[in-house]
C-alpha positions as CSV (number, residue, x, y, z in Angstrom):
1,M,45.6,-77.7,38.1
2,K,45.5,-74.0,38.2
3,K,43.4,-73.9,35.1
4,R,40.9,-76.1,36.9
5,S,41.0,-73.8,40.0
6,I,40.3,-70.8,37.8
7,V,37.4,-72.5,36.2
8,F,36.0,-73.6,39.5
9,K,36.4,-70.1,41.0
10,L,34.7,-68.5,38.0
11,F,31.9,-71.1,38.2
12,L,31.3,-70.3,41.9
13,L,31.5,-66.6,41.5
14,T,29.1,-66.5,38.5
15,S,26.6,-68.8,40.2
16,A,26.7,-66.7,43.4
17,L,26.4,-63.4,41.5
18,F,23.4,-64.5,39.4
19,T,21.7,-66.1,42.3
20,A,22.1,-63.1,44.6
21,T,20.9,-60.8,41.8
22,F,17.7,-62.6,41.0
23,L,16.9,-63.3,44.7
24,L,17.3,-59.6,45.4
25,F,15.1,-58.8,42.4
26,F,12.3,-61.2,43.5
27,V,12.4,-60.2,47.1
28,G,12.3,-56.5,46.2
29,Q,9.3,-57.1,44.0
30,S,7.5,-59.0,46.7
31,L,8.1,-56.4,49.4
32,F,8.0,-53.1,47.6
33,L,6.4,-53.4,44.2
34,E,2.8,-53.1,45.4
35,K,3.5,-50.1,47.6
36,F,5.6,-48.5,44.9
37,Y,2.9,-49.1,42.3
38,I,0.1,-47.8,44.5
39,N,2.1,-44.7,45.5
40,K,3.0,-44.0,41.9
41,K,-0.6,-44.4,40.7
42,V,-2.0,-42.2,43.5
43,H,0.6,-39.6,42.8
44,T,-0.1,-39.6,39.1
45,V,-3.9,-39.3,39.6
46,Q,-3.4,-36.6,42.3
47,T,-1.1,-34.5,40.1
48,N,-3.4,-34.6,37.1
49,F,-6.4,-34.0,39.3
50,E,-4.8,-30.8,40.6
51,K,-4.0,-29.8,37.1
52,F,-7.6,-30.3,36.1
53,V,-8.9,-28.2,38.9
54,N,-6.4,-25.4,38.1
55,K,-7.4,-25.4,34.4
56,Y,-11.1,-25.5,35.3
57,E,-10.7,-22.6,37.7
58,K,-9.0,-20.5,35.0
59,S,-11.5,-21.5,32.2
60,N,-14.9,-19.9,31.3
61,G,-16.7,-23.0,32.6
62,T,-18.3,-23.8,29.3
63,F,-19.5,-27.4,28.6
64,E,-17.0,-27.8,25.8
65,E,-14.0,-26.8,27.9
66,L,-15.2,-29.0,30.8
67,S,-15.6,-32.0,28.5
68,K,-12.1,-31.4,27.1
69,F,-10.5,-31.2,30.5
70,K,-12.4,-34.4,31.7
71,Q,-11.3,-36.3,28.6
72,E,-7.6,-35.3,29.1
73,F,-7.8,-36.4,32.8
74,Y,-9.4,-39.7,31.9
75,E,-6.8,-40.4,29.1
76,K,-3.9,-39.8,31.5
77,T,-5.3,-41.6,34.6
78,N,-8.2,-43.8,33.6
79,A,-10.0,-42.5,36.7
80,E,-13.6,-41.3,37.2
81,L,-14.2,-37.6,37.8
82,V,-17.4,-35.6,38.6
83,L,-18.2,-32.1,39.7
84,L,-20.3,-31.4,42.8
85,D,-22.1,-28.2,43.6
86,R,-21.4,-26.4,46.8
87,N,-23.8,-28.7,48.6
88,G,-21.9,-31.8,47.3
89,I,-24.6,-32.8,44.7
90,I,-23.4,-34.2,41.4
91,K,-23.7,-31.6,38.6
92,D,-25.5,-33.1,35.7
93,D,-27.8,-32.1,32.8
94,K,-30.6,-34.0,34.5
95,N,-31.1,-32.7,38.0
96,Y,-33.1,-35.5,39.8
97,H,-34.7,-34.2,43.1
98,I,-37.8,-33.9,45.3
99,E,-39.2,-30.7,46.8
100,I,-41.4,-30.7,49.9
101,V,-43.2,-27.9,51.7
102,D,-43.1,-28.3,55.5
103,K,-45.6,-27.0,58.1
104,F,-43.7,-23.8,58.4
105,N,-44.2,-23.2,54.7
106,N,-40.5,-23.7,54.0
107,T,-39.5,-25.3,50.7
108,L,-36.9,-28.1,51.3
109,F,-34.9,-29.6,48.4
110,I,-34.0,-33.4,48.4
111,P,-31.3,-34.1,45.8
112,L,-31.3,-37.6,44.2
113,N,-28.3,-37.4,41.9
114,N,-26.0,-38.8,44.6
115,T,-28.5,-41.3,46.1
116,F,-29.3,-44.2,43.8
117,T,-27.6,-47.5,43.2
118,I,-29.6,-50.0,41.2
119,P,-31.0,-52.0,44.3
120,E,-31.8,-48.7,46.1
121,Y,-33.6,-47.4,43.1
122,S,-35.9,-50.5,43.0
123,S,-37.0,-50.0,46.6
124,F,-37.4,-46.2,46.0
125,I,-39.8,-46.8,43.1
126,N,-41.9,-49.0,45.4
127,L,-42.7,-46.0,47.5
128,G,-45.1,-44.8,44.7
129,L,-44.4,-41.1,45.4
130,K,-46.7,-38.5,43.8
131,I,-47.1,-34.8,44.0
132,S,-49.1,-33.6,47.0
133,D,-48.3,-36.8,48.9
134,P,-47.2,-36.3,52.6
135,I,-43.8,-37.8,53.4
136,S,-41.4,-37.9,56.3
137,V,-37.7,-37.5,55.6
138,Q,-34.8,-38.4,57.9
139,G,-31.5,-36.7,56.8
140,I,-28.8,-34.1,57.2
141,L,-29.9,-30.5,56.6
142,K,-27.6,-28.2,54.7
143,N,-29.2,-24.8,54.2
144,N,-32.6,-25.7,52.6
145,M,-31.4,-29.0,51.3
146,I,-31.8,-32.4,52.9
147,I,-29.3,-35.2,52.3
148,P,-31.7,-38.2,52.7
149,V,-31.1,-41.1,55.0
150,A,-34.6,-42.5,55.0
151,I,-38.0,-41.5,53.4
152,T,-41.3,-42.7,54.8
153,T,-44.7,-42.3,53.1
154,A,-48.1,-41.8,54.8
155,D,-48.9,-45.6,54.4
156,N,-45.6,-46.4,56.3
157,K,-43.6,-47.5,53.3
158,T,-39.9,-46.7,54.0
159,W,-36.9,-46.4,51.7
160,Q,-33.4,-46.2,53.3
161,N,-30.3,-44.9,51.7
162,D,-28.1,-47.9,52.6
163,N,-24.8,-46.4,51.6
164,I,-25.3,-43.3,53.9
165,I,-26.6,-45.5,56.7
166,S,-23.5,-47.6,56.7
167,D,-21.4,-44.3,56.7
168,L,-23.5,-43.0,59.7
169,K,-22.6,-46.2,61.5
170,L,-19.0,-45.8,60.6
171,F,-19.1,-42.4,62.4
172,G,-21.0,-43.9,65.4
173,I,-24.5,-42.6,64.6
174,Q,-27.5,-44.8,64.9
175,L,-30.9,-43.9,63.4
176,T,-32.5,-44.9,66.6
177,D,-30.6,-42.2,68.4
178,V,-32.3,-39.5,66.3
179,K,-34.4,-37.3,68.5
180,R,-37.9,-36.5,67.1
181,N,-38.2,-33.1,68.8
182,L,-35.2,-31.5,67.0
183,Y,-37.4,-30.4,64.1
184,T,-37.5,-26.7,64.6
185,K,-36.8,-23.7,62.4
186,D,-33.3,-23.7,63.8
187,F,-31.8,-26.4,61.6
188,S,-28.5,-28.1,62.5
189,N,-26.1,-30.4,60.6
190,S,-27.2,-33.6,62.4
191,V,-29.6,-36.3,61.3
192,N,-33.1,-35.0,61.9
193,K,-36.7,-35.8,60.9
194,F,-38.6,-33.5,58.5
195,D,-42.3,-33.7,57.6
196,G,-43.8,-32.1,54.5
197,T,-45.9,-32.4,51.3
198,I,-44.3,-33.1,47.9
199,S,-44.5,-30.0,45.7
200,K,-42.1,-31.2,42.9
201,L,-40.9,-34.7,41.8
202,H,-38.2,-35.4,39.2
203,I,-37.2,-39.1,39.4
204,P,-34.8,-40.9,36.9
205,S,-36.0,-43.7,34.7
206,P,-34.6,-47.3,35.1
207,N,-32.6,-46.9,31.9
208,D,-31.0,-43.6,33.2
209,I,-30.0,-45.4,36.4
210,R,-28.4,-48.3,34.5
211,L,-26.4,-45.9,32.2
212,A,-25.2,-43.5,35.0
213,N,-24.9,-45.9,37.9
214,K,-21.5,-46.1,39.6
215,D,-22.0,-47.6,43.0
216,T,-18.5,-47.1,44.4
217,L,-18.4,-43.5,43.2
218,M,-21.7,-42.8,44.9
219,Q,-20.5,-44.4,48.1
220,G,-17.3,-42.2,48.0
221,I,-19.4,-39.0,47.5
222,Q,-21.8,-39.9,50.3
223,H,-18.9,-40.8,52.6
224,W,-17.2,-37.5,51.9
225,E,-20.5,-35.5,52.3
226,L,-21.2,-37.2,55.7
227,S,-17.6,-36.6,56.9
228,V,-18.0,-32.9,56.0
229,A,-21.5,-32.7,57.6
230,L,-20.1,-34.1,60.8
231,G,-17.1,-31.7,60.8
232,K,-14.6,-34.5,60.4
233,T,-13.4,-33.1,57.0
234,N,-12.6,-29.5,56.0
235,A,-14.4,-29.0,52.6
236,S,-12.2,-25.9,51.8
237,E,-9.1,-28.0,51.5
238,M,-7.8,-30.8,49.3
239,T,-8.9,-34.2,50.7
240,T,-7.7,-37.6,49.7
241,Y,-8.5,-41.0,51.4
242,T,-8.9,-44.7,50.7
243,L,-12.3,-46.3,50.5
244,G,-12.8,-50.0,51.1
245,G,-11.8,-52.5,53.8
246,E,-9.3,-55.4,53.8
247,N,-11.6,-57.8,51.9
248,E,-13.1,-55.2,49.7
249,I,-11.9,-53.5,46.5
250,K,-10.0,-50.4,47.5
251,S,-10.4,-47.1,45.8
252,Q,-8.5,-43.8,46.3
253,I,-10.7,-40.7,46.5
254,F,-9.6,-37.1,45.7
255,V,-11.8,-34.1,46.5
256,K,-10.8,-30.4,46.0
257,P,-12.8,-27.2,46.1
258,V,-13.0,-25.2,42.8
259,I,-12.4,-21.6,43.9
260,T,-13.5,-18.6,41.9
261,N,-12.9,-15.0,43.0
262,G,-12.0,-16.3,46.5
263,E,-15.2,-18.3,46.9
264,I,-15.9,-22.0,46.6
265,K,-17.8,-22.4,43.4
266,E,-18.1,-26.2,43.4
267,F,-16.1,-29.4,44.2
268,A,-14.1,-31.7,41.9
269,F,-14.4,-35.3,42.9
270,A,-12.2,-38.1,41.5
271,M,-11.9,-41.8,42.2
272,T,-9.5,-44.4,41.0
273,S,-9.7,-48.1,41.7
274,L,-6.7,-49.9,43.2
275,Q,-8.0,-53.3,42.2
276,P,-5.6,-53.8,39.2
277,V,-2.7,-53.5,41.7
278,N,-4.0,-56.3,43.9
279,E,-4.7,-58.5,40.9
280,A,-1.2,-58.0,39.5
281,M,0.4,-58.8,42.8
282,L,-1.6,-62.1,43.1
283,V,-0.5,-63.1,39.7
284,L,3.1,-62.2,40.5
285,K,3.1,-64.4,43.6
286,D,2.1,-67.4,41.6
287,Y,4.6,-66.5,38.9
288,Y,7.5,-66.3,41.3
289,V,7.3,-70.1,42.0
290,Y,7.8,-71.0,38.4
291,A,10.3,-68.2,37.7
292,L,12.6,-69.2,40.5
293,I,12.9,-72.7,39.2
294,I,13.6,-71.6,35.7
295,V,16.1,-68.9,36.8
296,F,18.0,-71.4,39.0
297,I,18.4,-73.8,36.0
298,V,19.5,-70.8,33.8
299,I,22.1,-69.7,36.4
300,I,23.6,-73.2,36.5
301,L,23.9,-73.3,32.7
302,L,25.3,-69.8,32.4
303,S,27.8,-70.4,35.1
304,F,29.0,-73.6,33.5
305,Y,29.2,-71.9,30.1
306,Y,31.3,-68.9,31.4
307,S,33.6,-71.2,33.3
308,K,34.3,-73.1,30.1
309,I,35.3,-70.0,28.2
310,I,38.1,-69.2,30.6
311,A,40.4,-69.7,27.7
312,N,39.1,-66.4,26.2
313,P,41.9,-64.3,27.8
314,L,44.5,-66.5,25.9
315,I,42.7,-65.8,22.7
316,K,42.8,-62.1,23.4
317,M,46.5,-62.3,24.2
318,N,47.2,-63.9,20.8
319,R,45.2,-61.2,19.0
320,V,46.9,-58.3,20.9
321,T,50.4,-59.7,20.3
322,K,49.7,-60.0,16.6
323,K,48.6,-56.3,16.6
324,M,51.8,-55.4,18.4
325,A,53.8,-57.1,15.7
326,N,52.1,-54.8,13.2
327,F,52.8,-51.7,15.4
328,D,49.2,-51.4,16.6
329,F,49.2,-50.8,20.3
330,S,45.7,-49.5,20.7
331,E,44.3,-52.6,22.5
332,K,45.1,-53.5,26.0
333,L,44.4,-56.8,27.9
334,P,42.0,-56.6,30.9
335,I,43.6,-57.7,34.2
336,S,40.9,-59.0,36.5
337,T,42.8,-61.7,38.5
338,E,46.2,-62.1,40.2
339,D,46.8,-65.5,38.9
340,E,49.3,-66.4,36.1
341,I,46.9,-65.2,33.4
342,G,46.6,-61.8,35.1
343,S,50.4,-61.5,35.5
344,L,51.0,-62.4,31.9
345,S,48.4,-59.9,30.7
346,S,50.1,-57.2,32.8
347,S,53.5,-58.0,31.3
348,I,52.1,-57.8,27.8
349,N,50.4,-54.5,28.5
350,S,53.7,-53.0,29.9
351,L,55.5,-54.2,26.9
352,S,52.9,-52.6,24.6
353,V,53.1,-49.3,26.5
354,N,56.9,-49.2,26.4
355,L,57.1,-50.0,22.7
356,K,54.4,-47.4,21.9
357,D,56.2,-44.8,24.0
358,R,59.6,-45.4,22.2
359,I,58.0,-45.4,18.8
360,D,55.9,-42.3,19.5
361,K,59.1,-40.5,20.6
362,L,60.8,-41.5,17.4
363,H,57.8,-40.4,15.4
364,V,57.8,-37.0,17.2
365,A,61.5,-36.5,16.6
366,N,61.1,-37.5,12.9
367,T,58.1,-35.1,12.5
368,K,60.1,-32.2,14.1
369,L,63.0,-33.0,11.9
370,Q,60.8,-32.9,8.8
371,Q,59.3,-29.6,10.0
372,D,62.7,-28.1,10.5
373,I,63.8,-29.2,7.1
374,E,60.6,-27.8,5.5
375,K,61.1,-24.5,7.5
376,E,64.7,-24.3,6.3
377,R,63.5,-24.8,2.7
378,Q,60.9,-22.1,3.1
379,L,63.4,-19.7,4.6
380,E,65.8,-20.5,1.7
381,K,63.0,-19.9,-0.8
382,T,62.1,-16.6,1.0
383,R,65.8,-15.5,0.9
384,K,66.1,-16.3,-2.7
385,E,62.9,-14.4,-3.5
386,F,64.0,-11.5,-1.4
387,I,67.4,-11.3,-3.0
388,S,65.9,-11.7,-6.4
389,G,63.4,-8.9,-5.7
390,V,66.0,-6.6,-4.2
391,S,68.4,-7.2,-7.0
392,H,65.8,-6.5,-9.5
393,E,64.6,-3.3,-7.7
394,L,68.2,-2.0,-7.2
395,K,69.4,-3.0,-10.7
396,T,67.4,-0.3,-12.5
397,P,68.3,2.7,-10.4
398,L,72.0,1.6,-10.2
399,S,72.1,1.3,-14.0
400,V,70.5,4.8,-14.4
401,I,73.0,6.3,-11.9
402,R,75.9,4.6,-13.6
403,S,74.9,5.7,-17.1
404,F,74.2,9.3,-16.1
405,A,77.5,9.5,-14.1
406,E,79.4,8.2,-17.1
407,G,77.7,10.9,-19.2
408,I,78.8,13.6,-16.9
409,K,82.4,12.1,-16.9
410,D,82.5,12.0,-20.7
411,G,81.2,15.5,-20.9
412,V,78.2,14.6,-23.0
413,S,76.6,18.0,-22.2
414,N,77.9,21.2,-20.7
415,D,74.7,21.4,-18.7
416,T,75.0,18.7,-16.0
417,T,71.9,19.8,-14.0
418,Y,69.6,17.4,-15.7
419,Y,72.0,14.5,-15.1
420,T,72.5,15.3,-11.5
421,D,68.8,15.6,-10.9
422,V,68.2,12.2,-12.3
423,I,71.0,10.7,-10.2
424,L,69.5,12.4,-7.1
425,E,66.0,11.1,-8.0
426,E,67.2,7.6,-8.4
427,T,69.2,7.9,-5.1
428,D,66.0,9.0,-3.4
429,N,64.2,6.0,-4.9
430,M,66.9,3.6,-3.6
431,N,66.8,5.3,-0.2
432,R,63.0,4.9,-0.1
433,L,63.3,1.2,-1.1
434,I,65.9,0.5,1.7
435,V,63.8,2.4,4.3
436,E,60.6,0.4,3.3
437,M,62.6,-2.9,3.4
438,L,63.8,-2.1,6.9
439,E,60.3,-1.1,7.9
440,L,58.9,-4.3,6.5
441,A,61.6,-6.4,8.3
442,K,60.8,-4.7,11.6
443,L,57.0,-5.4,11.2
444,E,57.7,-9.0,10.3
445,S,60.2,-9.6,13.1
446,G,57.5,-10.6,15.6
447,T,58.9,-8.4,18.3
448,Y,57.3,-5.1,17.2
449,K,54.8,-3.8,19.8
450,L,52.0,-1.4,19.0
451,E,51.1,1.5,21.3
452,L,47.4,2.0,21.0
453,E,45.6,5.4,21.4
454,K,42.2,6.9,20.8
455,F,41.9,9.2,17.8
456,S,39.5,10.5,15.2
457,V,39.8,8.5,12.0
458,G,38.1,11.3,10.1
459,E,40.7,13.9,11.1
460,L,43.5,11.4,10.1
461,I,42.0,10.9,6.7
462,Q,41.7,14.7,6.2
463,Q,45.4,15.2,7.1
464,V,46.5,12.5,4.7
465,Y,44.3,14.0,2.0
466,T,46.1,17.4,2.6
467,K,49.5,15.8,2.3
468,L,48.7,14.1,-1.0
469,L,46.8,17.1,-2.4
470,F,49.6,18.0,-4.8
471,S,49.5,14.6,-6.5
472,I,45.7,14.7,-6.6
473,E,45.7,18.1,-8.3
474,E,48.5,17.1,-10.6
475,K,46.3,14.4,-12.2
476,N,43.1,16.6,-11.9
477,L,41.3,13.9,-9.8
478,Q,38.0,14.3,-8.1
479,V,38.3,13.1,-4.5
480,E,35.2,12.5,-2.4
481,L,35.6,12.3,1.4
482,V,32.7,10.8,3.4
483,F,33.4,10.5,7.1
484,D,32.2,11.7,10.6
485,S,35.0,13.4,12.6
486,T,33.3,12.4,15.9
487,I,34.0,8.7,15.2
488,Y,37.0,7.5,17.3
489,V,39.0,4.3,17.0
490,Q,41.6,2.5,19.2
491,A,44.8,1.9,17.2
492,N,48.3,3.1,16.6
493,R,47.8,6.4,14.9
494,N,51.1,6.6,13.1
495,R,50.8,3.1,11.6
496,I,47.2,3.7,10.5
497,E,48.2,6.9,8.9
498,Q,50.9,4.9,7.1
499,V,48.2,2.5,5.9
500,V,45.9,5.3,4.6
501,V,48.8,7.0,2.9
502,N,49.9,3.8,1.1
503,L,46.3,2.9,0.0
504,L,45.4,6.4,-1.1
505,S,48.7,6.8,-2.9
506,N,48.0,3.6,-4.8
507,A,44.5,4.8,-5.6
508,I,45.9,8.1,-7.0
509,R,48.7,6.3,-8.9
510,Y,46.3,3.9,-10.7
511,T,43.4,6.3,-11.3
512,P,43.3,7.8,-14.8
513,V,43.6,11.6,-15.2
514,G,40.3,13.3,-14.4
515,E,38.6,10.3,-12.8
516,Q,37.3,9.9,-9.3
517,V,38.6,8.6,-5.9
518,K,36.4,8.1,-2.9
519,V,37.4,7.7,0.7
520,S,34.5,6.7,3.1
521,V,34.1,5.6,6.7
522,S,31.1,3.4,7.6
523,E,30.1,2.9,11.3
524,Y,28.9,-0.4,12.7
525,E,28.0,-1.5,16.3
526,E,31.5,-2.2,17.4
527,T,33.8,-1.4,14.5
528,I,34.3,1.1,11.7
529,K,35.1,0.3,8.0
530,V,37.4,2.5,5.9
531,E,37.0,2.1,2.1
532,I,39.3,3.7,-0.5
533,E,37.8,3.3,-3.9
534,N,39.2,4.4,-7.2
535,N,38.1,4.3,-10.8
536,G,40.3,2.5,-13.3
537,T,41.2,-0.9,-14.6
538,P,40.1,-3.7,-12.2
539,I,42.8,-6.1,-10.8
540,P,42.8,-9.5,-12.4
541,E,41.1,-12.1,-10.2
542,E,44.2,-14.3,-10.0
543,S,46.2,-11.4,-8.6
544,L,43.8,-10.3,-5.8
545,D,45.5,-12.5,-3.2
546,K,49.0,-11.9,-4.5
547,I,49.1,-8.1,-4.4
548,W,49.9,-8.2,-0.7
549,D,53.2,-10.0,-1.3
550,R,56.4,-8.0,-1.3
551,F,57.7,-6.8,-4.7
552,Y,54.6,-8.1,-6.5
553,R,53.3,-6.0,-9.4
554,I,50.4,-6.8,-11.6
555,D,52.4,-6.0,-14.8
556,A,54.8,-8.8,-15.6
557,S,57.6,-6.3,-16.5
558,R,57.8,-5.0,-12.9
559,S,58.0,-1.5,-14.4
560,R,58.7,1.1,-11.7
561,H,57.1,3.8,-13.9
562,T,53.7,2.2,-13.2
563,G,54.2,1.6,-9.5
564,G,56.3,2.2,-6.4
565,T,58.7,-0.1,-4.6
566,G,56.3,-3.0,-4.5
567,L,56.4,-3.0,-0.7
568,G,53.6,-0.6,0.2
569,L,50.8,-3.2,0.3
570,S,53.0,-5.7,2.2
571,I,53.6,-3.0,4.8
572,V,49.8,-2.3,4.9
573,K,49.1,-6.1,5.4
574,N,51.6,-6.4,8.3
575,I,50.3,-3.3,10.1
576,L,46.7,-4.4,9.9
577,E,47.5,-7.9,11.0
578,L,49.4,-6.5,14.0
579,H,46.1,-4.7,14.8
580,H,44.2,-8.0,14.3
581,A,42.0,-6.1,11.8
582,N,40.0,-7.5,8.9
583,Y,41.1,-6.1,5.5
584,G,40.8,-6.9,1.8
585,V,40.3,-5.8,-1.7
586,Y,37.6,-6.4,-4.4
587,N,36.9,-5.2,-7.9
588,K,33.9,-3.2,-8.9
589,E,32.5,-2.6,-12.3
590,N,35.0,0.2,-13.3
591,G,37.5,0.2,-10.5
592,V,39.0,-1.3,-7.3
593,V,38.1,-0.9,-3.6
594,F,40.5,-1.5,-0.7
595,Y,39.0,-1.7,2.8
596,F,40.0,-2.4,6.5
597,H,38.2,-2.5,9.9
598,L,39.2,-0.9,13.2
599,P,37.6,-1.2,16.7
600,K,35.3,1.7,17.5
601,V,35.5,3.5,20.9
602,K,33.3,6.0,22.7
603,V,34.9,9.3,23.8
604,I,33.3,11.3,26.5
605,K,33.9,15.0,26.0
């Protein structure tokens, strides 16, 4: 019974969810899609239109640049764009116009680029205008240019600019209201009557009209011109408005002045049709009827299907418990209801978590135990190596001391000075070994703290060189010192001195008689690099990483006649690691170079 109730609940929930989702989707489209689409399109065109104007203002105004900018604008918006001169006349290669001379001998310019649609052009041609014909023009005067409203010939033939007439009516101006006596030399921006004789005539051919004709664009331009002429629109600001009534195709108009050197050079005029939006919404309204029927059928089928697969949680439970049997606790059962299936899923999840927690703890304990065992093995190995090394190092001096002491006891020679000198020398060697072993143990203890100070690394090297001068002269070595005493570092001076002593002693020890040793200090942005280079036999490549180990010598015999205690480089390694310094060794063609880095500091004197 409960299984049926779960199926029924799931069926109702799924049906309600899908139904509500699709209803919200359809209602949202019906109410907001058209407004959203229009706003989005207007915003896109306006943004690209402003970008066009900005680019054009900054350009040289060449025909190639203008064509490129227009093409980019059209590709992004699919909208029409033209440039108007300061009087609102379309800028074009072919400047169609009429010039008349009035009774005051003033030359008045009548532009025709903005005027013609195909029907208007036919009626205009019927006027049969010729040069020297007298005509009467009704229009709006702007400087010496007349935006024509109507043109009448001497034989009373009349042509009317229907688009601008309709715009005049829109602003509440009737041609019958035009006063005939306003024609004076004091021109105004209202519709007036002008008489004159044609002095120039440049009219487009019918073919030119068919190629260039864009009725809606012309209407938009004329509407804007009239609005500016009547003071209803500020031409110096960005203007945007919608053209077209409820039953007409609507178009969005954008006009912006092109300003150069603080003056209006011309006007950019763009228009985009909103007809595709209206057509799309009409299609969508018809589509909704069929879509709702299909969606309702799909909702019923999907809800029934999902209710039938309610057994899916049981399949998941079986899969999860099998993984648990194989100690895989990565998967958990989802708990979405409070019925029996939800309770069982929760119990299985709790069992999985508890088992995983216990097994993880056992694994951690086992890992720690293995680590402890491995650490103990390593310590045991280290102890054995240390004892072996110490035993080997102490065995030789003890044997020498014993043999020479027995010689003295047996009276091998009456002069015991040589024997006692050897015994004292070996005692010193053993003492030095023990001191270095204690030193190394202190450095490796992990509790030793460095006290850092600022000092000149050049002065330190000079002092070490002076200390070891006897050994250098004894082997007749050529030592080259290259450093700048003004370079200071931040480190423990005593320990760095110990490092330099050990490395330079090694270089002296392994350099053949009469050869060269070089100590140099290189300066970098934040560090300095100390290099101690000696001529002699290079270190075998397999030994380069091992020479830092305690008691390690390159010669297999561990002969103390060719080296020291075997702890010097281990001490160097530990001191430099306590300083967190980079260090190393590499071979050159006829010798070896040891190096290390230290942080550089500035000292204000």
